[in-house]
Every structure is written in structure tokens, then in C-alpha cells.
C-alpha positions as CSV (number, residue, x, y, z in Angstrom):
1,X,-49.8,117.9,2.1
2,X,-46.4,118.7,0.0
3,X,-46.9,119.7,-3.5
4,X,-44.5,119.0,-6.5
5,X,-41.8,121.5,-6.9
6,X,-40.2,123.0,-10.0
7,X,-37.7,120.2,-9.8
8,X,-40.2,117.6,-11.0
9,X,-39.5,116.6,-14.5
10,X,-40.9,113.9,-16.9
11,X,-37.6,113.7,-18.9
12,X,-38.3,117.1,-20.8
13,X,-34.9,118.5,-19.0
14,X,-32.9,115.4,-19.0
15,X,-33.4,112.6,-16.4
16,X,-37.1,112.1,-15.0
17,X,-37.6,112.9,-11.6
18,X,-41.3,111.9,-11.8
19,X,-42.8,108.9,-13.5
20,X,-46.5,108.2,-14.5
21,X,-48.3,104.9,-13.7
22,X,-49.1,103.1,-16.9
23,X,-52.8,104.1,-16.9
24,X,-52.1,107.8,-16.2
25,X,-54.1,107.7,-13.0
26,X,-51.2,109.3,-11.0
27,X,-47.5,109.6,-10.8
28,X,-45.0,109.4,-8.4
29,X,-41.8,111.5,-7.8
30,X,-38.7,111.5,-5.3
31,X,-37.7,114.7,-3.6
32,X,-34.5,115.4,-1.6
33,X,-34.4,117.9,1.3
34,X,-31.6,120.2,1.9
35,X,-28.3,118.8,2.5
36,X,-29.6,115.2,1.5
37,X,-30.6,114.4,5.1
38,X,-34.3,113.7,4.1
39,X,-35.9,112.1,1.1
40,X,-39.5,111.4,0.1
41,X,-41.4,109.3,-2.3
42,X,-44.6,111.3,-3.1
43,X,-47.6,110.1,-5.1
44,X,-50.1,112.5,-7.0
45,X,-53.6,111.4,-8.0
46,X,-54.0,112.9,-11.4
47,X,-57.9,113.0,-11.0
48,X,-58.1,114.9,-7.7
49,X,-54.8,116.6,-7.7
50,X,-54.0,115.2,-4.2
51,X,-50.6,114.6,-3.1
52,X,-49.5,112.3,-0.3
53,X,-46.1,111.3,1.0
54,X,-45.6,107.2,0.8
55,X,-42.1,107.1,2.3
56,X,-40.1,109.6,4.3
57,X,-36.4,108.8,5.4
58,X,-33.8,110.8,7.2
59,X,-30.4,110.5,8.4
60,X,-27.9,112.1,10.7
61,X,-25.2,111.9,7.9
62,X,-26.3,112.2,4.3
63,X,-28.5,110.2,2.1
64,X,-27.1,108.6,-1.0
65,X,-30.4,108.6,-3.1
66,X,-28.9,108.7,-6.5
67,X,-25.5,109.2,-8.3
68,X,-24.2,110.4,-11.3
69,X,-22.6,107.3,-12.9
70,X,-25.7,105.7,-14.1
71,X,-25.7,102.9,-11.3
72,X,-29.0,103.9,-9.7
73,X,-32.5,104.6,-11.3
74,X,-35.3,103.0,-13.2
75,X,-35.0,103.7,-16.9
76,X,-34.8,107.5,-17.5
77,X,-36.1,107.9,-13.8
78,X,-33.3,109.3,-11.6
79,X,-33.9,107.1,-8.5
80,X,-34.2,103.5,-7.6
81,X,-37.6,103.9,-6.4
82,X,-41.2,102.9,-8.1
83,X,-44.8,102.3,-7.4
84,X,-45.9,99.0,-9.0
85,X,-48.4,99.4,-12.1
86,X,-51.4,98.4,-10.3
87,X,-50.5,101.1,-7.6
88,X,-50.6,98.9,-4.5
89,X,-46.9,98.9,-3.7
90,X,-44.2,101.2,-3.4
91,X,-40.4,99.9,-3.7
92,X,-37.9,102.2,-1.9
93,X,-34.2,102.1,-2.0
94,X,-32.5,102.6,1.4
95,X,-29.2,102.5,3.2
96,X,-30.8,102.1,6.5
97,X,-29.0,98.8,7.1
98,X,-25.7,100.2,6.0
99,X,-26.1,98.9,2.6
100,X,-28.6,99.7,-0.3
101,X,-31.5,97.4,-0.2
102,X,-35.0,97.5,-1.8
103,X,-38.0,98.0,0.7
104,X,-41.7,97.1,0.0
105,X,-44.5,99.7,1.2
106,X,-48.1,99.6,1.2
107,X,-49.3,102.7,-1.0
108,X,-52.6,102.8,1.0
109,X,-51.3,102.5,4.5
110,X,-47.9,103.7,3.8
111,X,-46.9,100.8,6.0
112,X,-43.4,99.1,5.7
113,X,-44.1,95.8,4.6
114,X,-40.5,94.0,4.4
115,X,-37.0,94.2,2.9
116,X,-37.5,92.4,-0.4
117,X,-33.7,92.0,-0.9
118,X,-32.4,90.4,2.4
119,X,-29.0,89.7,1.0
120,X,-25.6,90.7,1.9
121,X,-25.2,92.7,-1.3
122,X,-26.0,96.3,-2.4
123,X,-29.2,96.8,-4.6
124,X,-28.5,99.3,-7.2
125,X,-30.7,100.0,-10.4
126,X,-34.0,98.7,-11.1
127,X,-34.1,97.3,-14.8
128,X,-37.7,96.2,-14.9
129,X,-40.8,94.8,-13.1
130,X,-43.2,92.1,-14.2
131,X,-46.7,92.7,-12.7
132,X,-47.9,89.2,-13.4
133,X,-45.1,87.4,-11.5
134,X,-44.2,90.2,-9.1
135,X,-40.6,89.8,-10.3
136,X,-38.2,92.7,-9.8
137,X,-35.1,92.7,-12.0
138,X,-32.2,95.0,-11.0
139,X,-28.4,95.2,-10.6
140,X,-26.5,94.6,-7.4
141,X,-23.0,94.9,-6.3
142,X,-20.9,93.5,-3.2
143,X,-22.0,90.0,-4.2
144,X,-20.3,87.0,-2.7
145,X,-18.2,85.1,-5.6
146,X,-16.9,88.3,-7.1
147,X,-13.4,89.3,-7.1
148,X,-14.3,92.9,-6.2
149,X,-17.2,94.3,-4.2
150,X,-17.6,96.8,-7.1
151,X,-18.8,94.5,-9.9
152,X,-22.4,94.7,-10.7
153,X,-24.5,91.6,-11.7
154,X,-28.0,91.0,-12.5
155,X,-30.5,89.9,-9.7
156,X,-34.2,89.1,-9.4
157,X,-36.5,89.3,-6.5
158,X,-40.1,88.2,-6.0
159,X,-41.6,91.1,-4.0
160,X,-44.0,88.6,-2.3
161,X,-41.1,86.2,-0.9
162,X,-38.1,88.3,-1.0
163,X,-36.1,85.6,-2.5
164,X,-33.0,87.0,-4.3
165,X,-31.5,85.1,-7.0
166,X,-28.1,86.2,-9.0
167,X,-28.7,85.7,-12.5
168,X,-25.2,86.6,-14.0
169,X,-22.6,84.6,-11.9
170,X,-19.6,85.4,-14.1
171,X,-16.9,87.4,-12.2
172,X,-16.8,90.8,-13.5
173,X,-18.7,93.9,-14.5
174,X,-22.0,93.3,-16.1
175,X,-23.6,95.9,-18.4
176,X,-27.2,94.9,-19.2
177,X,-30.0,96.0,-21.3
178,X,-33.6,94.6,-21.5
179,X,-36.9,94.7,-23.3
180,X,-38.6,93.1,-20.3
181,X,-38.5,89.6,-21.9
182,X,-34.7,89.1,-22.6
183,X,-31.5,90.6,-21.4
184,X,-28.4,91.3,-23.2
185,X,-25.5,91.0,-21.0
186,X,-21.8,92.2,-21.8
187,X,-19.4,91.2,-19.0
188,X,-15.8,92.0,-18.8
189,X,-12.9,93.2,-16.5
190,X,-10.3,95.6,-17.2
191,X,-8.0,92.8,-17.7
192,X,-10.7,90.4,-19.4
193,X,-12.1,91.2,-22.7
194,X,-16.0,91.4,-23.1
195,X,-18.4,88.7,-23.7
196,X,-21.9,89.5,-25.0
197,X,-24.8,87.0,-24.3
198,X,-28.5,86.8,-24.5
199,X,-30.1,85.5,-21.4
200,X,-33.6,84.7,-20.5
201,X,-35.5,86.0,-17.5
202,X,-34.0,83.2,-15.3
203,X,-30.7,84.3,-16.2
204,X,-29.9,81.2,-18.4
205,X,-27.7,81.8,-21.7
206,X,-29.7,81.3,-24.6
207,X,-27.0,82.5,-27.0
208,X,-23.4,83.7,-27.0
209,X,-23.5,87.0,-29.3
210,X,-20.0,88.0,-29.4
211,X,-16.4,87.6,-27.9
212,X,-14.2,90.3,-28.2
213,X,-10.7,89.8,-29.9
214,X,-8.2,92.0,-28.8
215,X,-5.3,90.7,-30.3
216,X,-5.1,93.8,-32.8
217,X,-5.4,96.0,-30.1
218,X,-2.6,94.4,-28.2
219,X,-0.4,94.6,-31.3
220,X,-0.9,98.5,-31.6
221,X,0.4,99.0,-28.1
222,X,-2.3,98.6,-25.8
223,X,-1.3,98.0,-22.2
224,X,-3.6,95.7,-20.3
225,X,-4.4,97.3,-16.7
226,X,-3.7,95.2,-13.6
227,X,-6.1,95.2,-10.7
228,X,-4.6,95.6,-7.4
229,X,-5.8,95.4,-3.6
230,X,-4.2,97.5,-0.8
231,X,-5.0,98.7,2.5
232,X,-6.3,102.1,3.5
233,X,-4.8,104.3,5.9
234,X,-6.7,102.8,8.7
235,X,-4.8,99.7,8.2
236,X,-8.0,97.5,8.0
237,X,-10.2,98.6,5.0
238,X,-9.7,97.0,1.5
239,X,-9.2,99.4,-1.5
240,X,-9.1,98.4,-5.1
241,X,-7.4,100.2,-8.1
242,X,-5.5,99.5,-11.3
243,X,-1.9,100.0,-12.4
244,X,-0.9,100.5,-16.0
245,X,2.8,99.6,-16.6
246,X,5.0,101.5,-18.9
247,X,5.7,100.4,-22.4
248,X,9.0,98.8,-23.2
249,X,10.0,98.1,-19.7
250,X,13.7,97.2,-19.1
251,X,14.9,95.0,-16.1
252,X,16.5,97.0,-13.3
253,X,15.1,100.2,-14.4
254,X,12.6,102.4,-12.2
255,X,9.8,104.2,-13.6
256,X,7.9,107.4,-12.6
257,X,4.1,107.0,-11.4
258,X,1.2,109.3,-12.1
259,X,-1.9,109.1,-9.8
260,X,-5.1,109.9,-11.7
261,X,-7.6,111.0,-9.2
262,X,-11.2,112.4,-8.7
263,X,-11.9,113.8,-5.2
264,X,-16.1,113.9,-5.4
265,X,-17.8,111.7,-3.0
266,X,-20.7,111.2,-5.4
267,X,-18.8,108.6,-7.5
268,X,-15.9,106.3,-7.9
269,X,-13.6,106.5,-10.9
270,X,-11.4,103.1,-11.1
271,X,-12.8,101.4,-14.4
272,X,-14.3,98.2,-14.0
273,X,-15.1,97.1,-17.5
274,X,-12.7,96.4,-20.2
275,X,-14.0,99.3,-22.3
276,X,-13.3,101.6,-19.4
277,X,-16.9,103.1,-19.6
278,X,-18.0,102.8,-16.0
279,X,-18.1,106.5,-15.8
280,X,-19.9,106.9,-19.1
281,X,-16.6,108.2,-20.8
282,X,-15.6,110.8,-18.2
283,X,-12.1,111.4,-19.0
284,X,-11.6,107.6,-19.7
285,X,-8.5,106.4,-18.2
286,X,-6.8,109.8,-17.3
287,X,-4.7,109.3,-20.3
288,X,-2.7,106.7,-18.6
289,X,-2.2,104.8,-21.5
290,X,-0.8,107.5,-23.3
291,X,1.7,108.3,-20.6
292,X,2.7,104.5,-20.4
293,X,3.9,105.1,-23.9
294,X,6.2,107.9,-22.6
295,X,7.5,105.4,-19.9
296,X,5.5,106.4,-17.1
297,X,3.4,104.1,-14.8
298,X,-0.3,105.1,-14.1
299,X,-2.6,104.2,-11.1
300,X,-6.3,104.8,-10.4
301,X,-7.7,103.9,-7.0
302,X,-10.9,104.8,-5.1
303,X,-10.3,105.8,-1.4
304,X,-12.7,105.7,1.4
305,X,-15.4,108.2,1.0
306,X,-16.7,107.2,-2.1
307,X,-20.0,105.2,-3.0
308,X,-20.6,101.6,-3.8
309,X,-19.1,100.1,-0.5
310,X,-21.9,100.9,2.0
311,X,-22.6,104.0,4.4
312,X,-19.4,103.0,6.8
313,X,-17.2,103.6,3.8
314,X,-19.0,106.5,2.1
315,X,-19.6,108.6,5.3
316,X,-15.9,109.0,5.7
317,X,-16.7,112.0,3.4
318,X,-19.3,113.4,5.8
319,X,-18.2,116.8,7.0
320,X,-14.9,115.7,5.2
321,X,-14.8,117.1,1.8
322,X,-11.4,118.3,2.2
323,X,-10.4,114.6,2.8
324,X,-10.7,114.2,-1.1
325,X,-12.2,110.7,-0.9
326,X,-9.2,109.2,0.9
327,X,-6.3,111.3,0.0
328,X,-4.4,110.1,2.8
329,X,-5.4,106.4,1.5
330,X,-3.6,107.3,-1.8
331,X,-0.5,108.4,0.1
332,X,-0.7,105.0,2.3
333,X,-1.1,102.9,-0.7
334,X,2.1,104.2,-2.5
335,X,4.4,102.3,-0.2
336,X,2.3,99.1,-0.6
337,X,2.3,99.5,-4.3
338,X,6.2,99.6,-4.3
339,X,6.1,96.1,-2.8
340,X,3.8,94.7,-5.2
341,X,5.7,96.7,-8.0
342,X,9.4,97.1,-7.1
343,X,10.0,98.9,-10.5
344,X,8.1,102.1,-9.1
345,X,10.1,105.2,-8.4
346,X,8.5,106.7,-5.4
347,X,10.8,109.7,-5.6
348,X,9.0,110.7,-8.8
349,X,5.2,110.5,-8.3
350,X,2.8,112.7,-10.1
351,X,-0.9,113.4,-9.7
352,X,-3.6,114.9,-11.8
353,X,-7.3,115.4,-12.0
354,X,-10.2,117.6,-13.0
355,X,-13.0,119.3,-11.4
356,X,-12.9,117.8,-7.8
357,X,-10.1,115.9,-9.1
358,X,-8.2,119.2,-9.8
359,X,-9.0,120.3,-6.2
360,X,-7.7,117.0,-4.9
361,X,-4.4,117.1,-7.1
362,X,-3.6,120.5,-5.9
363,X,-4.2,119.8,-2.3
364,X,-2.0,116.6,-2.7
365,X,1.0,118.4,-3.8
366,X,0.4,121.1,-1.1
367,X,-0.6,118.7,1.9
368,X,2.0,116.0,0.9
369,X,5.0,117.9,-0.8
370,X,7.3,115.1,0.4
371,X,5.2,112.7,-1.7
372,X,4.0,114.3,-5.0
373,X,6.7,116.1,-6.9
374,X,4.3,117.2,-9.7
375,X,0.7,117.8,-10.0
376,X,-1.7,119.1,-12.9
377,X,-5.1,120.5,-11.7
378,X,-7.6,121.1,-14.2
379,X,-10.7,123.3,-13.4
380,X,-10.4,122.6,-9.7
381,X,-13.2,123.6,-7.1
382,X,-10.4,124.8,-4.6
383,X,-12.9,126.6,-2.3
384,X,-16.6,125.3,-2.0
385,X,-17.6,128.6,-0.6
386,X,-17.8,129.7,-4.1
387,X,-19.1,126.5,-5.7
388,X,-22.5,125.2,-6.0
389,X,-24.1,125.2,-2.6
390,X,-26.2,121.9,-3.2
391,X,-22.9,119.9,-3.9
392,X,-21.1,121.1,-0.8
393,X,-23.9,121.0,1.5
394,X,-24.6,117.3,0.5
395,X,-21.3,116.2,2.4
396,X,-20.5,119.5,4.5
397,X,-24.0,120.3,5.4
398,X,-25.3,124.0,5.6
399,X,-22.6,126.5,6.0
400,X,-20.4,126.6,8.8
401,X,-17.6,129.0,8.5
402,X,-15.0,126.9,10.4
403,X,-15.7,123.7,8.6
404,X,-15.8,125.1,5.1
405,X,-12.5,127.0,5.5
406,X,-11.0,123.4,5.9
407,X,-11.8,123.0,2.1
408,X,-10.0,126.1,1.2
409,X,-6.9,124.9,-1.0
410,X,-5.5,128.2,-0.8
411,X,-4.7,128.0,2.6
412,X,-1.9,125.4,1.7
413,X,-0.2,127.3,-1.0
414,X,2.8,128.2,1.3
415,X,3.8,124.5,1.4
416,X,4.3,124.2,-2.4
417,X,7.7,122.6,-3.3
418,X,7.0,120.7,-6.4
419,X,5.7,121.4,-10.0
420,X,2.1,122.6,-10.0
421,X,0.2,123.3,-13.3
422,X,-3.3,125.0,-12.9
423,X,-5.5,124.8,-16.2
424,X,-8.8,126.4,-16.2
425,X,-11.3,127.5,-19.1
426,X,-12.4,130.9,-18.8
427,X,-15.9,130.1,-20.0
428,X,-16.4,127.1,-17.4
429,X,-20.1,127.9,-16.0
430,X,-19.8,124.9,-13.4
431,X,-16.5,125.5,-11.8
432,X,-16.0,129.4,-12.3
433,X,-12.6,130.9,-13.2
434,X,-12.7,132.7,-9.8
435,X,-11.7,129.4,-8.3
436,X,-8.2,129.3,-9.9
437,X,-7.8,133.2,-9.9
438,X,-8.0,133.0,-6.0
439,X,-5.8,130.1,-6.0
440,X,-3.0,132.0,-8.1
441,X,-3.7,135.1,-6.1
442,X,-2.5,133.0,-2.7
443,X,0.5,131.6,-4.8
444,X,1.6,135.2,-5.7
445,X,1.0,136.3,-1.9
446,X,3.3,133.3,-1.0
447,X,6.0,134.6,-3.4
448,X,5.8,131.3,-5.2
449,X,7.4,131.6,-8.9
450,X,5.1,130.6,-11.8
451,X,4.9,131.0,-15.6
452,X,1.4,132.1,-17.0
453,X,0.2,130.6,-20.3
454,X,-2.9,132.7,-21.7
455,X,-3.5,131.2,-25.3
456,X,-6.4,129.5,-27.0
457,X,-4.1,127.1,-28.9
458,X,-4.2,124.0,-27.1
459,X,-0.8,123.1,-28.3
460,X,0.7,125.3,-25.4
461,X,-1.2,123.1,-23.0
462,X,0.3,119.9,-24.6
463,X,3.8,121.2,-24.8
464,X,3.8,122.3,-20.9
465,X,2.5,119.0,-20.0
466,X,5.2,117.3,-22.0
467,X,7.8,119.2,-20.2
468,X,6.5,118.4,-16.8
469,X,6.5,114.7,-17.9
470,X,10.2,115.0,-19.0
471,X,11.2,116.6,-15.8
472,X,9.6,113.7,-14.0
473,X,11.6,111.3,-16.2
């Protein structure tokens, strides 16, 4: 049978991809095939060394078996899969129905027994399992009664009956920790301050631990973001985002807008909780609160092609990395935002992002020069032919020259009309400097004027950004 690969880790090199049973009689691990079209749950008997595959799943598109924003997994185990402590059952997360559910397998026969989460929601991160009661506790989103499909709540399921119970019904993003006997739940929204409570295993609130008081924060100038909903470019799909108004707005005046973006299909970036840590601190809010103090509006929105909404939504990115997770949706949303917020000046729209967001920002000003007048692209992977093969193959599939060429941002440099700033750290080991050098070379060949800043002093970077902001205003 298949054998554990070098990728199997019990946590010594970060997240676990393998996990022992409590009695150390064996361990299970999840492995993923090339281009994420196949995934397996394997079990190894520690006494005999025998390895067997309990679950195998495949897809014609790509499997979303884990993510990088902490919304899937089981403790430090990277995946939302497990084998029960008694070794009898395996729980496997699958999107085979179009939305992620948990499926129960017999570890002896490898037979699929049932969907243990037969609900309309999306089953996400396993928090704990009680062997005595056979209760599985986990987070889920896309739950009826929530104002956004992205909000995560705490649920429980008895693996014997498949009865799902929502334990945290409050409307908002729930961030939960547990010791297996109690849950500490902090829930909030970007426009609603956090409340932290202690819950028992039935979800009942035993005690309110804290309620955030944001009055001092407001007095210091913090601007509470406003959630919005618009339609995607298909005219049908609902999209969700936030808008941050500029400080000291004056009636009758119009204000520039900055679109903060990330073009990677492995995560979404719109903050859902008040403390903006849905991405575990990744670039926070794109600096939009600071820009608001300069008189600039800011928006963050996730288009089609991102996770958290099921396969129909996510598979927009299949063979379509160059679609940048709905860049066309952002363009379509701008006109709708103008109707919602008449003070927006759509003649002064900027865009910025880093990494896949840098690639998206550069592509935006080149593909839609009539929409975006300024862009800041930081450490962009402008051509996935020279980026990590595993990431590109996840969505493009194995190398196909014609398809991969569609993702080369340099092919669009002749369209440049507005202000484009390219920033890149020359010691970046992830998105290598060759990415930006090749793009600059293409700009030179297109005879585009530019100013080069090569200095370790970050002050030069700040001065240049301020210059762009002033020109936008």
C-alpha cells in the first residue's frame, strides 16, 4: 500500500499533517495528490507498520482540503479529518455535495456510513470530539439566521444520529476556544464590538466574561467599517464587503476610493470580526483606516473564486488564476457602490495589494485602465510560470503553456495609463525578485516612463505612497 511521505509531520515543523491515536497504537494522516485533484486519509498501524487508505476522494476541478486562514483543521492538525479515539470511525471533510460536510466511514471496511452534518451549512473546523457521548463539536458557516454566509458559529453533531445543533446563534463571527468541557466564545462583527462569554457543551451561556467598550477608540478617530452587499459581474451572485468612510466628511464633496485586494483563491480577506483578525493579522485592513484620515474611502471585498461559499463559488478560479478571484466583480461593484455611497468619486479609484494581491493590483490597472487611475503592487507573483509550482497547479493544473501564459501580467504592460508603483523586497524567498524585474523589463520595452527607488530606508517608500495619495486627491 501507500507509505507515508516526507510531508508527514507530527508538529515539529509547524502544523501537523499526522496525528496519533490516544493509545499510540497507530496514527492517521492526510495526503493530497498533485494539482489537488485527489486526497486520501491513511492509517498506519504502529505495531505492524501496515498502512491502509481509509478514504480516497477525487475531483475534476480541485479539492479544497485545507486553507491558510485557520478555518479548517483539528487542533494543530491541518485538516478537518480525524479517526475517533477508539479507532472505529473516520470523519472526513468533503465538498462532494457542493458544500463541505463531515462524512463518517467505518475504518475496518472503509465503507461510507453517512453524512453526519446533513444541513444547509458548511462544516469547517473540528474543535473536539467526546468519545463517551459520540458528540463532534466544530465550527460552521453559511448558517440560516446569520446576516452573512461567512460568519462562523459553533455546532455539535452526534455521529450516531447526524442531528446538527447550532450552539452560538448570535449574528456575527464567533471565535471559539475549548478545553473539551467548556467553550470560550468571542463574537462580534466589523460594526459590532466583541462580547466574550463562557458556554457549556450545550451552548448555554454560563457567564458573560467581557463586553468591549469602544468609546475611547472612537474618540481617537477610529472609523467603524460599514458592511455592504452587491452583485457580482454575473448579475446574480451576492458579494460581501466593507467600506470605510473618510474622516471629517463634508456634505456635497466627493472622495477618492482605494480598493484593497488579494487575488489568491485559497482564502478570503474581508474582515468579519471587529478586531480584524480573520486572516490572523495578515496586513490587517490594508491600511485603510490610515488612508481614511487622509480623506480617502477604502473598500475590501471578496469576489467569486474565493473559499467559504461552496464549490460553485470557489471553482470560478479553476483554470482561472488570472481572473484574480473576481477582478471583474470589483469593477462591477464600483458602480453599485456609487449608488449606495453617492460621495464616492469613481474618477479617482486606486487599488493595492501584496503577493497575489500585488499581482491583482497590477493586472487591474493594466486590464481596466479606464477604471483604476493608481495602483500599488507589492511583491506580486506576476507570472506563475516562475512561482511555486504547487500553488499554481492547485488552480491551473499541471503546466499548460497556453493557459499559464494568460497569467503573465507583463503581457498587459502596453495598456498602462495611470500611476503604478511596484514594490519588492530583494531578499523575498517566496515571491522572488525576478517577478518584478521581468515586469519592469516589459514596461521598459513598452517605453513606459518610471522612476526607480532603490534604498533600504523605508522613508522613501512612505514619501512615494504619500505622493500618489496626494495626486489622487
